[in-house]
Residue, then its C-alpha position, 0 to 999 in steps of 0.5 A: m097855565p103850567a108851562r109845556p115840558r120841553r123835549g130832552p136829548r133822548a126824544t130827539l134821538l129817538l126821533l131821528i132813529l124813527l126817520v131812518l128806519a122810515a127812509g130805510l123801509l122806503y127804499l127797500a120799497k122802490r128796489r122791489e119795484g125796480e125803481v132803484a138802479r143798481p150798478a153791475p158788479a165788476p166781474q171778479p177774477g177767474a169768474a165765468t162771464p154770465r149769458v145774457p140773453r140777446r136777439r139772434a143776430a144774422v149768421r155771417r160767414t167768417p172769412t178764410a184767414t190768410p195762409p201764414g207766411p208769404a203767398r207764393i206763385a209759380i208762372v209757366v210759359d207755354d208754346l216754347g219750341n221755335d221762338f227763340e226770342a222768346v226763349r231768350r226773354l225768358a232766360g233773362l228773368e231773375e224770376p224762377v219762370a218755368g218754360a213749357v216746351l212742345p215737342g217734335l219741333p226744330g228747335s224743341a232740344q235747343a229751347a229746352r237746353a238754353l232755359q236750362r242753362a239759364g237755371k229755369e225749370v223745363i217741362l214738356h208741353l205734350p199736345m193732347e185731343p181737343r175737341g174739334y179734333p182733327e180740324v182743330r190741330p194741337g201739332p206734332g206728337v199729339v195723344v188722341r182717344a183713338q191711340s191704344a194704351e201702347e200707342i199712347a205711351e210711345t207718343v209720350t216717350r217720344g215727346l220727352a225725348s224730344v225736350p231734354g231734361a224735362i222734369g214735369v209734363n203739361n197738356h197742350m190743348g187737350s180738352a178731349a183728352t184730359a176728360d178721358s179717364r183712359v187716356m189720362r191713366v195712360v199718361l200719368e203712368q208713364v209720368a209716374e214711371r219717370g219721376l216726373f209731375f204733371l201740370d193740369s192746364r185745365t182747358t176743360e172743366q171736365t179734366v180728371a187728372g187731378p183726381l186721377a193723379r192722386e188715385l195713382g200717387v203722381r205729383s200733380a198740380s194745376r193752373q189756376v189763372f190764364l195770364d193771356r187769355l186776352a193778349t193786351e198789357p191791361a189785361v195781362r196786368l190785371a191776370l197777373e194781380e188776380l194770381v197774386r189776389r188768389a195766392r193771398r187767399e190760398g197760400f199760393a197760385i200757379g199763372v200760365g201764359h205764353p210767349y207773346g210780347v205783351t206777356l213777357d213785356v208785363l212779367e219782365r216789369e212786374l215780376p221784380r216788384l212782387a218781392a216788396k208786396g210780399v209775394r214769392v216767385v217760386p220754382l213751379s216743382e215747389l208748389v207740386r203736391 
């Protein structure tokens, strides 16, 4: 029986080539069917990122960015005039807390001058008609809606004369008067004529003082926080913390307090600590726009 011919090197090489081609064809077929995973190419510098379809997420509100720079607060103590101990304590504060002095009281001028000597800003705490007037009485020198424009102007003039050195005006009570455009127009015109500013104590949500001041070009500001609606030390401390939070959120905030012992206690203790927390106590006039 004749011997079978042995395969030579060429036959072996041809067989290997056929096996490689078969494997390549099988790879291509699987790739078309999506069975072969392929790593994503690395992004090239400057190349646009491809948009990938995704499920729509719920819309979120973007939080307001914290304004640049330290938060600023200004504080005003109202109802000064006859309480000389409160004036003394306010004058002794290192921070530039302003004093709002009531007109027509025996101690009005003395209180204003004492605060000025201590470097504090002084404003006229102008009594204005509240709801419930005349049963609710704001005190002497009050602006009421029944007055003519001339009478309102004269009332403001007398009030300023009794509080020497006042650089601005804010309302004492006034929930009825500050909601009356005619009354506020006369008051603000008197403020503007003297180069002063107006701080709206916001004793009513219906106040027209801010919009009218902007219309007339009068420098003005608004109170954001009452420090002592409840005159207890924990409540005053919480109100001061709220003032600081608002200042951090909005850049600045104005607080109004009264010459209660607990209010002055909290101010004396807490105000010196604010600088370490990145909060500046500034003069009221710095926040008037």
